[in-house]
N, C-alpha and C positions, 0 to 999 in steps of 0.2 A: 504493500501499499503504500510506505513511503517512498520507493522509486517513481509509482505512477503519479502521486502529487508532485514530486521534485520535476517531474518532465512536465506535466501542467504545466506548472510557473515557468520552466523554462522556456514553453511555446507559446502562454501568455507573453513573455515578457519581448520574446524575438519576433514572433509571428507578426507580421504587419497586417490591422485590420482593412483592410481592401481585397477586393477580390474578382476576376473577369466570371461574373456569375452573372445570373438571372436579375437580379435585385439592381447589378450595374449595367443590366441591359446588352450583357455580352451571352446570350445563348449560343452552347455549342460551338464556342470557338475553340481551335487550337491554343493551347498553350505552348507559346514560343519564347525564347531569349530576349527573340525583336521585340514581339509586343509588349513584355516585364518591361523591357532598358524603356520602353517609351512609357510605360502606366508608370513605373518605376520613378523617372524623371520629374512625372507631374505631380507624384506623390509625396516625393523629396521636397521638391519646389513648394509643395503647400504646407507640407509639417514645417519647413524652414520658417515659411511666413508665418505661422501662428506662434513656433518656439518665439521669432523675435518678439512678436508684438507684445506674446506675454511678459517679455524680458522686461523691453522697455515701459509697455505699461506700470509693471513692478517698480522699477527704476525711476520713473517719473512721479509713482505714488512715494516714494520712499521718501523722492526731493520735495513733493510740495510738503509732504510732514516736516521736512526741517526746516521746509521756510516759513509755514504757518509757525512751529517751535519759536522761530528767531525771532518772527513778529510778535507774537505773543510777550518773549523776552524784554525784547526793545520798548513795547507800549508802555509811558511813564504812566505811575498813577497822578491821581489829584496832587498828595502830598508830592511827589518827585515835580511834577509840572511847576507845582508855586517855588520847591527849591532853586529850579532851573530859573527862574523868572527871578530870583532874589539873586541869583550867583552873577546872572546877567547883569545886574546893578552893581555889582560890587566889581570894583578893578583890585583891588588888594587882598584877594582873596588867596590864599596857599594852595599851591598843588602837594599832596602826599609826595613823598620819595618814591615809594611802590608803585605811584599811576604815573607818576613824572616818566619813572622809567622803565616802565614797562613797554612794549612793542609789538603787535601785531604780529602773529603768524601766517605764513602762507592762508593756509586754510581760510584762516577768519577772513581775510581780506576778499575773497573768492564768494566767502556767505554772504557778502554784505555787496557786492555786485551782483550775486545770484538774485538776491530778494529785489537789487533795483532793476534788475535784465527781467525777469517776473513781473513787478508791477507795471513797466512800461510795456509789457507784452500785452498783459490785460486790458490796459489803456487803448491800447494801440495794436492790432495784428498787423504786426509785422512780416517781413520776408521770413526773421527767425522760426516763425512757428511751424513752416510746412518744411524749414531746415532736414534733410535728413540725418545730420549729426544730434538729432534734438536726444535721440538715445540711443542705448547699445547698438554696437555694429555685430554682424555676424562673428567679425575676431575678436572680438570683446566676450562674446557670449563664448565661443570656445577657450577664450582666456578665464575667463569666471568660473567655466565649470572645472578647470584644469586645476584651478588654485582653492576651489573648494571641496577638496577632494579631504583632504588633512594640514593641519597647522603647518605639517611637514612642506606639502604642496605649494602653501600659499607663500610660505619665506625660500622657496627655491628658486634662484638667479634665473632672469630671462633676459637673451637678448630681442632686443626687438626696435620697429622703426616706426615711428609717427611721421605724418603730416600735418603740419599745421599751418592753417591759411591767415594771413596775416591781415589784419584790415587798414591797420594804423601805422604799415608801415616796417622796417628790420629794424627799428627801436625797440621793437616790443621782443624779441629775440631776446635780449638780456633776460627778462621777466622769465622766458620757458626755462632758462637756462640755470638761474635761479630757484624755479617749482621742481627742476630735476635734483639739482643738490637739496633741495628739504626734502625730499622723499629720498635723499639717498640711493641715489643713482649714480651711473657713471656715463658721460656723454663719449662716446667714441667716433661719432664722427657726424659733423654737420654741413648741407650742402643747401644753398639757394637758389633763387632763381623767380623772373617775376610771372606774376599769375597771368594766365589769359582769361579769369574768369572775371566778368565786370565788379566790380566793388569789392575786388581782393588784390592790394597793393604786392604780397609776395607770397609764392610757396614755401616753405621748410622742412625740409629732409633731417629728422633727427634720429641715430644709429643710440641705442642705450641698452644699457645692460640693471639690473633691478630687480629686485623681487617681484613676484606673478602681483601681490597684493598691491604694494607701493607703486606697481603700475598702472595698476587701474585707480587707483585714487589718482595719480597723476594727470592722465585721462578726464576724469568725471571733474577735476579740479580744474583744468585749462578750460573743457566745455561751459563751463558755469560763467566766464569771462565773456566779456561782450567786446573783447579785443580781437574777439578771433572770430573767420566766418567758419572753419570748420575744422575738428581734428579726426584723424582716421589712423586708426591701428593698421601698419599695413602686415607687417610679419610678427610671427613669433620665434622664426628660426634663422638661421643664413642660408638655408636652400631656396627658398621662394616664398612670394608674398602672401599665399597659403597652401601650408602640406597637410593637407588631410589625413583623419588616422588610417593605417590601412595594415594589414596582417604584416609583421615581421616572420615569425614561427609557425610552421604546421598546428603549434598549440593554441594560437590565436583563432584559428576557422572554427572553434567553439564558439567564439561571437558574432560568426557569420553564418548563422542558419536562419538568416530571412525568409521566409516563404510570401512570397512577393501576390501569386496568385492561389485561389481557392476552389477551381474547377473540381470538384471532390461530390462523389455519388451521394454525400447528403446535402449538395448545396444547390445542384442544377436538376432538373427534371428531365433536361436530354442529354443523362450522362446514363450511360449503360445499365450502370445498376445503381438508379436512383431510385429504384421498388424493390431491388432487393436486399434485406435488412440483414442477414447474414454478411455478405459481401461489404454491407458500410459498417460495420462492428471489425470487422475482417482489416477492414483501411485502416480503421483511428488504431486497433492494436498494435500493427506494423509502423506504423507513424509517430507512435507514444516509444518505441523502441528506440527509433532515429534522434527524437529528442534528447532521448536519455544519452545518448552517447555520446564519448568524451574523449579527446586525442591521449592515443596511448593502449584505450583499450580493445581488447580481439572486436571482428564485426562481429555483432549477434549473431547466429545460428537461427533460419526460418526453416521451421516444419511444415513444406509446400504438401497441399491440399492435392488430393488424387485430381481435382478440377483445375488445377490451378498445373499440375503436371502434364494433364490433357492439353491443357490449351498452351503450353510451352510445347510439346510436342508439334500440333499442329502447324505452328509457325515455324520450329526449327526446320521442318521437311520441305518447306517450299522453300523456306531461305539456301537450305543446300542444294535444291535442286536449280535455283537460279544462280549460286555464287560464282560457280565454272566459267558461264558465259558471259556476265554483267559484271562481276566486281574485279579490281582492280586488282594486279600482282599480290601486294601487300598484304591487302586482305585475305586474301586466298591464302597464302603461306603460314600467315597467323591462324588461321581458322583451322587449317591443316593440322598446325603443330598442338591445339586446343582437343583436337579430338583424338593425337595420339598419347595426350597426357590426361585423356578418360575426363576431361573437364567440361567438354561438349561430349552428350549424349541424350537418344533421346527420352530414356523414360526416367530425368531427374534433372532438376534446374540447377543447375553451378550455383554454391554459396559463395557472397561475395569474399570470404576470405580466402578463399580457395583460389578464387579469380585474381584478389591481389597479392596473393602470393607468385603467382603468375607473371602477373605483370613486372612486378618488382624485379623478379630475375631477369625480363628482358627487358626495361628499359627503365626501370626505376620509378615507376607509376605505381600509386598506390590508391585503395578506394575505401570512401568515407560512406555510413548510408545515410540517407538524407530522406526526409519525411515526404517532401514534395517537388516540385518545382523552387529553385531559391531564387533569390532576385539576380537578376545580371552581374551586379558586380559582386556579391558575394560567391557566386559559382566560377565568373570567370577569376577572381581571387586565388582560386584551391587550383586551379591549375598552374599559376605560377609556382608550387611548390612541388608539383608533379603526383597531386591529388585529383582524382576524380569523384565529385559526390553522386553516391549513384543512390535509385531509389529500389525495397526492396518487396514490396508488392505487385501483383500480378493483376495483369487489365481485366475488365469480366469476361466471362467465357462466350455472351453471346455474342460479342466483337474480337472475337480472335487477332483476327487481321487489319485493325486498325483502331487506333487508341488516341483520343481527344488529350492526353496529357503524358510524360514519360514513363514506363513502368521499366520495371527489372528485362525485361524479356526485349526492351530497347536497347536499354543499358546493355545487356550481354551480346546481344547479336550483332548491334549496330556498333557500338563504341569500344568495345573492349579487344577485340582481335586489332584495329587501327592502331589503338594504344600502346597494343607488342612491337611494332615496329619502331626503330629509333629516329627516323627521318620525322613523321608525324607527329610523335610523341614529343618531338622536340620543337613542331609546329604549334602543336598544342599548348606548350608551357611558353613559347614567346607571347601569344598571342594574350595567356594569364599576368605577365611580366607586364606587359605596356598598360594593362587595366590599372595598373596598381597607382592609385594616384590622379588617375586620370576624372576629366570631367563627368559633367553627368553628360553632357551632349554626344563625346567621346565614348563611352563606356557604352552611348547607343549604337557609334557605329562601330565600334568593333565584336560589339553585338551581332548586329547586321554582318560583318562580315564572317563571323562564326558561323552564322545561319547559313549563308552562303558554300558555305566551305566542308566543315566538318560534319556539319547536319544532313547540306544539297549536294556536296562538292560532287564535280566529276574532274576524270582528268585524262590524258589522252595516254594510249599504252601500243605502242606498233603500228600507230596508224587511226587506232580506233577508242571511241570513248567508252571510259570504263566509271562505274560508280564507286567514290571512298566515301561517301555522305551517308553518316549513321541513320538518317531519316529515311533515304531510299535503302539501304541495306536491309531495312528491319519491316519496309511496307512494299510489298510487290507491286500492288497498283500505281501507286507513283515512281517507284523505277523502271516499271515499262514504258509508262507516260514521259520519263526523263530521258531515254534511250529514244525515243520512237521523232518523227519530224513534225507534232504537234506542239511540240515547244520552240524557244528561239536558245541557242548554245549562243554566248560571249567571251571572249578570252577575259581572264580572271586580270584584273586591276583593283587593289584595292581601295584608290582614289573612289572613282564609280561604284564599285560593287557595296562601299559603306550606304551610298546613299539611295541603293535601286531598293523601291515600295516592297512590303513584304506580301505576299496574298496568303491570307491566312484564314481562308474559306475555301478552297477548291486546290488543286495544282499548281505550281509555281509554271507562270508561262516562260519565265528567261532562268536560265540554269548557268552557271560561271562552270569554265572549264580550264584547269592549268594544265601547263606544259606537262610540270611533272611535282612533285613536294618541294625538291629545292627550288625550283625556280618562285614556288607560289613563297617559300620564307624567303629568299630574298626579293625579293618584290613587298613582300608584308616589310620587312626591314624598312625598307627605303620610305613604306609609307607612314611607318610608328616614329622615323625621324624626326616627321614634320608635326608632329603632336603638339601641344602646348605647355605639356608638362614640363617644368623647367628645369628635371633632373633626371639621371640615368639610377636604374636601380641593375641589380644581377643577383643571381641565385649563389648561393654558396654551396656547394654539395658537402663539403665537409663539415660544416655547422647546422648546415641544410636551414639556413637562414636565409632573407632577403636582405640586402645591403645597399644602401643608398649610398651613391658614388657620391658624395658632396667635399671631400678634403682630399688634399695633395698626399698625406698622408694612405690612405684608402688606396687613389690609384698607385702608388708606388708599389702598394702591397702587391695589390692586382698585375702589376707589371712583372714583378718580381716570379709572381707565380707562372704568367705566358712564356716568361723567358727559361724558366726551367722545361715547361711543356718544351717548348720548341726546341730545345738542346737535348730533352730525349729523341723528338723527332730526326734531327740531324744526324744523331748517335744511331738510329735504328737503321736510317738510309743511306748511310757511311757503311754497315756493316753488311748491310743487302748488298753493295755493289761488290764487295771484296770478293776476290777470285777463291776456289774452293782451295 
């Protein structure tokens, strides 16, 4: 019961409460990475806007409370008013030494200016009312969340860059530097230029180092001043304007199991298993097993029923019959090897654990159970670690040759054989590495490339077109359509493939044909180099970690490793050339 409860909690935490189902107007649509990428971009944008608005409202509420409290403290009583009048009439009143020597600090100055600014705003609707800098920005939200994790996190030193727009000329720069000093920060770089914005004199870029908590206080303090048109936090680290979180180790994929769609038998009446209560419960049970899975655990064994084995047998026989004529050579070779090792047999479904061990021996890929179709970002991220997230449930027996969602038959017969091919495995990993830190728009493009290659790709072989896409090799109807004259074949070019509209209700009208896997990889690498991500990553097979190449030390270490490999290759060539 505790395991089930934990799994349910995990599901509620990470499963996105959106779905391609009838209540959202998507009846009987295929579940695809491309659709999910587009839908995910919309959901992320909406959720991001909600979070920012809530944070800004909270910040404004806190600010108003502070202002009101300050006003209350500043409103004199009747006795104080009389005393002030009397004091104004006395020129020879002595000022106490402790009051005379007391100086207001920076925050006190800004509090007074904030009150004046708010009072001015209340009396006159100025441009500051609609200023985007009136509340927390997205980067400040990220910084605030990081600082709120613990006192240690709040006091952790942070490299950052801010841009301040000066209304009153460069003379205001001294005040900013004084504020940085007040908040115990260190200025590392200052750069200014004349602003192109109307009403702004100069834009000043300041790179600094201070604790996260003080950095937030500094930004809020500067923002309260009427001398600046805007204050923006540009960066949290030294590699990019914004470096989003992404997994650096395979263990962090435990936090990357968001389900994007829920086209499931208990949600959509058009699903083949909608009226089958036994099947619906079976799907839930298997999903909970996947939700409870953690990195390092053995993949749970699923005891498949006779009905599920019957479904597997029907599809397996059909694929085996079509493979020799229509599948690429790499697929055929891996399929034969799986049969020789008794993993592909008619009378039982392969277990993910044995398939994972087979892939590890051949290409270093491993498997991880998934409850359903993951978000495109999470799924692609797993490929960077040579991990393929696979479902374990079986499609409904009433629809053995078509499934609107990925099931283990599709994964096993479509994806696994080619993941055992070194060249194809490398191509899949490079797609995953390109997705780490990519923007939402680029994730959508990568998903489209993945769809038209890994899922529905064709390649040339001895002058003939063969299939290597998993969606084709596990669905004979579209396989025959893709190889017929009823569709259009185009050469694979990532730039054009990435923006090709996707047909999700019928067979594809367009398929992309690669000259070879090596040619596809070369073209893909050139295209990825044009992406907006301002840093490069690599997978270190020794540590099984993704490294960001953002320092000279890391590049020197990588260069030394490459020199060692080149030395070994040179020695091998020299030895092979020696006469007997």
